[in-house]
C-alpha positions in Angstrom: 91.6 103.4 53.6 91.6 107.1 54.7 89.3 109.3 53.8 90.6 112.7 52.8 90.0 114.5 55.8 91.6 112.1 57.3 94.4 112.6 55.2 94.3 116.7 55.8 94.4 116.4 59.3 97.3 114.2 59.1 99.5 116.9 56.8 98.1 119.3 59.2 100.0 117.3 62.3 103.4 117.2 59.8 103.5 121.0 59.6 104.9 121.3 62.5 106.6 117.6 63.1 108.1 118.5 66.6 105.7 120.2 68.1 102.9 116.6 67.3 105.8 114.6 69.0 106.2 116.0 71.8 102.6 116.0 72.9 102.4 112.8 71.4 105.7 111.5 74.1 104.3 113.1 76.8 100.6 111.9 76.9 102.5 108.5 75.8 104.7 109.1 79.6 101.7 110.5 81.7 99.1 107.8 80.3 101.9 105.2 81.3 102.7 106.5 85.0 98.7 107.0 85.5 98.1 103.5 84.4 101.0 101.6 86.2 99.7 103.9 89.5 96.0 102.7 89.0 97.3 98.6 87.5 99.4 97.9 90.4 96.7 97.5 93.5 94.5 96.1 90.8 96.3 93.7 90.3 97.4 92.8 94.1 94.0 92.6 94.7 93.4 90.4 91.8 96.5 88.1 92.5 95.1 88.1 96.7 92.1 86.8 95.7 93.1 84.1 93.2 96.3 82.8 96.1 93.4 83.0 99.3 90.9 80.9 96.9 93.7 77.5 96.6 94.1 77.9 100.8 92.2 75.9 103.2 88.5 77.0 104.8 90.7 77.2 108.2 93.5 76.7 109.3 93.9 75.8 113.1 97.2 75.7 115.5 98.4 75.1 118.8 98.8 77.9 121.3 100.7 77.5 124.8 101.9 80.0 126.9 105.2 80.9 124.5 103.0 81.4 121.3 102.2 79.0 118.1 103.5 75.0 119.4 103.7 71.9 117.6 100.6 69.9 117.8 100.5 65.9 117.8 99.0 64.5 114.9 97.1 61.4 115.3 95.0 62.7 118.2 94.9 66.6 116.4 93.5 65.0 113.5 91.1 62.8 115.2 89.5 65.9 117.2 89.3 67.7 114.5 87.6 65.0 112.0 84.7 64.1 114.5 83.1 67.8 114.3 80.3 67.9 112.4 80.9 70.1 108.6 84.5 68.9 108.6 84.9 67.6 104.7 89.1 67.0 105.4 92.0 67.7 107.6 95.5 67.5 106.8 98.9 68.3 108.8 100.8 70.8 107.6 104.5 70.8 107.8 106.3 73.8 106.7 108.3 76.7 108.0 110.9 79.5 106.9 114.5 78.6 106.5 117.8 80.3 104.9 118.3 79.9 101.1 121.4 80.7 99.1 119.5 84.3 98.3 117.5 84.7 101.0 114.7 83.2 103.4 112.9 80.3 101.5 109.4 78.3 102.9 109.7 74.8 103.0 106.6 72.4 103.0 107.1 68.3 104.2 104.9 67.1 101.3 103.3 63.7 101.7 101.8 61.5 98.8 97.9 61.3 100.1 98.4 65.4 101.5 99.3 66.9 98.7 97.8 70.5 98.5 95.2 71.2 96.0 96.7 74.2 94.7 99.5 71.9 93.1 97.2 68.6 93.0 98.0 67.2 89.3 101.0 69.6 89.1 103.9 67.2 90.7 105.1 64.9 88.6 106.8 62.9 91.5 107.3 63.2 94.9 110.6 64.1 96.5 112.7 61.8 98.5 114.8 61.9 101.4 117.7 64.5 100.6 115.6 65.3 97.2 114.0 69.3 96.7 111.7 70.4 94.1 111.6 74.1 93.9 110.1 76.7 92.8 111.1 79.6 90.0 112.1 81.8 92.6 113.9 79.7 94.7 117.5 79.4 92.2 118.2 81.2 88.8 121.2 78.2 88.3 121.1 75.0 87.0 118.4 73.0 88.6 121.6 70.2 88.6 123.0 72.7 91.1 122.6 71.3 94.8 120.6 73.6 97.3 121.1 74.5 100.3 119.2 75.4 103.0 119.8 76.6 106.6 117.4 76.2 109.7 118.6 74.0 112.5 120.8 72.1 111.1 122.6 73.2 107.1 122.7 70.8 104.4 122.8 70.4 100.3 119.8 69.2 99.4 119.3 67.5 95.3 117.4 70.0 92.7 115.3 67.1 91.2 112.4 69.2 89.7 110.9 72.7 89.4 107.3 73.8 89.9 105.4 74.6 86.9 105.5 78.4 85.8 102.1 78.8 86.2 101.8 77.9 89.8 105.1 80.6 90.6 102.9 83.1 92.4 102.1 80.9 95.8 105.6 78.8 95.1 108.0 81.4 93.7 109.5 81.1 96.7 108.4 77.4 98.2 110.9 74.2 98.2 109.0 70.7 99.0 110.7 68.4 100.0 110.6 64.8 102.3 108.7 65.1 105.5 111.1 63.8 107.7 114.3 66.3 106.2 111.7 69.3 107.1 111.4 67.7 110.2 114.9 67.7 111.1 114.6 71.8 109.4 112.7 73.5 111.7 113.5 70.9 114.8 110.0 69.5 114.5 109.5 66.4 116.7 108.3 62.8 115.5 104.6 62.7 115.2 104.1 66.7 115.2 102.8 68.7 112.5 102.6 73.1 112.5 98.8 73.1 112.6 95.8 71.8 110.4 94.1 72.9 107.1 90.3 72.1 107.5 88.4 71.9 104.8 83.9 72.5 105.7 81.0 71.1 103.3 80.1 74.4 103.2 81.6 78.1 102.3 79.6 79.7 105.2 80.4 77.1 107.6 83.8 78.4 108.5 82.9 80.7 111.2 80.1 78.7 112.6 82.1 75.6 113.2 84.9 77.9 115.3 83.4 77.5 118.8 83.0 73.1 117.8 86.6 73.2 116.8 87.9 75.0 119.7 85.6 72.7 122.2 87.3 69.0 120.3 90.3 70.0 121.4 92.1 69.1 125.2 94.5 72.4 124.5 94.1 76.2 123.4 94.2 76.6 119.9 93.5 79.7 117.4 91.5 78.9 114.2 92.2 81.5 111.4 89.3 81.3 108.5 89.7 82.2 105.1 87.2 85.0 104.7 89.1 86.4 108.1 92.2 86.5 106.1 91.0 88.0 102.7 89.5 90.9 105.3 93.2 91.1 107.0 95.2 91.4 103.9 92.4 93.7 102.3 92.8 96.2 104.8 96.2 96.4 103.9 95.9 97.3 100.6 93.3 99.6 101.2 95.9 101.4 103.2 98.2 100.8 100.0 95.9 102.2 97.7 95.6 106.0 99.6 99.6 105.9 98.7 98.7 105.4 95.4 96.1 108.1 95.7 98.6 110.3 96.7 100.5 109.4 93.7 98.0 109.5 91.4 97.2 113.6 92.4 100.6 114.9 91.0 100.1 113.0 87.6 96.3 113.8 87.3 97.7 117.4 87.8 100.4 116.7 84.7 97.3 115.7 82.5 94.9 118.7 83.1 97.8 121.3 82.8 98.8 119.5 79.1 95.0 119.6 78.1 94.7 123.0 79.0 97.9 123.7 77.0 96.7 121.7 74.4 93.4 124.3 74.2 95.0 127.2 74.8 97.4 126.5 71.9 94.3 125.1 69.6 92.8 128.2 70.6 95.3 130.4 69.1 95.2 129.0 65.6 91.6 130.7 64.4 93.5 132.2 61.6 93.9 128.5 59.9 90.2 127.8 61.1 89.2 131.3 59.1 91.0 130.3 56.4 89.1 126.4 56.0 86.4 128.3 56.0 86.6 131.2 53.8 87.3 127.9 51.6 83.9 126.9 52.0 84.5 124.2 54.8 81.5 124.1 57.4 81.3 124.1 60.8 80.9 120.2 61.0 83.8 119.6 58.6 85.8 121.9 60.9 84.6 119.7 64.2 85.7 116.5 62.5 88.9 117.8 61.2 90.2 118.6 64.7 88.8 115.6 65.9 90.9 113.5 63.8 93.8 115.6 63.7 93.6 115.5 67.9 92.9 111.6 67.5 95.7 110.9 65.4 98.4 111.9 68.3 96.0 110.6 71.3 94.6 107.1 70.3 98.3 105.9 69.7 99.8 107.9 72.6 96.9 106.1 74.9 97.8 102.4 73.4 101.5 102.4 73.6 100.7 104.2 77.3 98.6 101.8 78.0 100.7 98.5 76.9 103.8 99.7 78.7 101.3 100.3 82.3 100.5 96.3 81.1 104.0 95.4 80.8 105.5 97.2 83.6 102.9 95.8 86.2 102.7 92.2 84.7 105.1 92.0 82.7 109.4 91.6 83.3 108.8 95.1 83.9 107.1 94.6 87.3 110.4 94.5 89.3 111.0 98.0 89.3 107.0 98.0 91.3 107.8 95.5 93.8 110.9 97.0 94.9 109.3 100.5 95.0 106.3 99.7 96.8 106.8 96.3 98.8 110.3 96.5 99.4 111.6 93.3 97.2 115.0 92.7 96.5 115.0 89.5 95.1 113.3 88.2 90.9 109.5 89.0 92.3 106.9 86.2 90.8 104.5 87.9 88.4 100.9 88.9 89.5 97.5 87.4 88.2 96.0 89.5 85.2 92.4 89.4 85.9 90.7 90.6 82.7 87.3 92.0 84.0 89.7 94.3 86.6 91.9 95.5 83.8 89.9 95.9 81.5 88.0 98.6 84.4 91.4 100.3 84.5 91.8 100.3 80.6 88.3 102.5 80.3 89.1 104.4 83.4 92.4 105.9 81.4 90.1 106.3 78.3 87.8 108.5 79.7 90.3 110.4 81.8 92.8 111.1 78.8 91.1 111.1 75.9 87.6 112.9 76.9 89.8 116.0 78.2 92.0 115.4 74.9 88.7 115.8 72.5 86.8 118.3 74.6 89.9 120.5 73.8 89.8 119.7 70.0 86.0 121.6 70.2 86.2 124.3 71.8 88.3 126.1 68.8 85.5 124.8 66.3 82.1 126.2 68.4 84.3 129.4 68.8 84.7 129.8 65.0 81.0 128.3 64.8 79.9 132.1 65.4 83.1 134.3 64.7 83.7 136.4 61.8 85.8 134.7 58.8 87.4 138.0 58.6 88.3 138.8 62.2 89.4 134.8 62.1 92.2 135.1 59.4 93.3 138.6 60.8 94.0 136.5 64.3 98.0 135.7 64.9 98.4 132.2 66.2 98.8 130.6 63.0 102.4 129.3 61.2 
């Protein structure tokens, strides 16, 4: 399974067990910190794109002197459906109310107006006095009533939880009967909060905005999916700047670690001199040094990258959400996009393995032209 050169390299590590163990632990922690700092913005970007793909092409709201206001359902739907290019119009009833552990988003849902993101995931719809909750709403038994406080305060029976695979966009979501939702947010009968509009072609989003605005007899504001993507992308870019500042000390620590490892290897010329005196060629010494470094670096890199994945995508992601986003409740899981995550892994592998392997070649290259007697006389070997 292992050749003689690999066994020699491993036995050489055991000559200095504490030094090798300390190097491995340091590399593991450094890779874990760097990997977390690089993966977290990547995970936020992938999660944002995944969520926005499930949103309607256009969200239309009514405006008045005070800001956003309810719009009449029948007149609004009729006006929007008369615009060429509009495929479907869905009035939405939603709002933010106080729950047991903080603010929650409530949505009044009808059988023929189920959002695309939840299509096929609901086994039943809530009746008056009943709710379906996301995984982040409550950690208690589903038999306990859920108390919500908005314009009124009332307890609701929890009849189901949304599937765990939808936990990101339904994390703080409460689905309820539309009449119950209207009472909680103080919405009059026959009115909706906004319209979710889908168009025939993705590139028609911006083209029909003027037609949509002109079809209504009152002021409206339209926000497209592309505009939302640009808005949140700008916010993420500002967050990446802060992450880049945090990455700099970790990179400097890695550079210092490589420098120390190189200096330590250069100080072991007497060991290499003994090997050359025993008949080892320069190629043998290079392979020996390479196996020796990889025996420490590869396991450290694998463990460090796995730790960073667990911290970002696994149960341990709570600390990152609290530190970077200020969440003090159970955070939803982030989406893992294999392509983006693989890019970060390759970056980490190149950032850590290449310098460490290079530090292993330097002593061998120096010893290739040095005199064996002079190498053996050098101090630094133990």
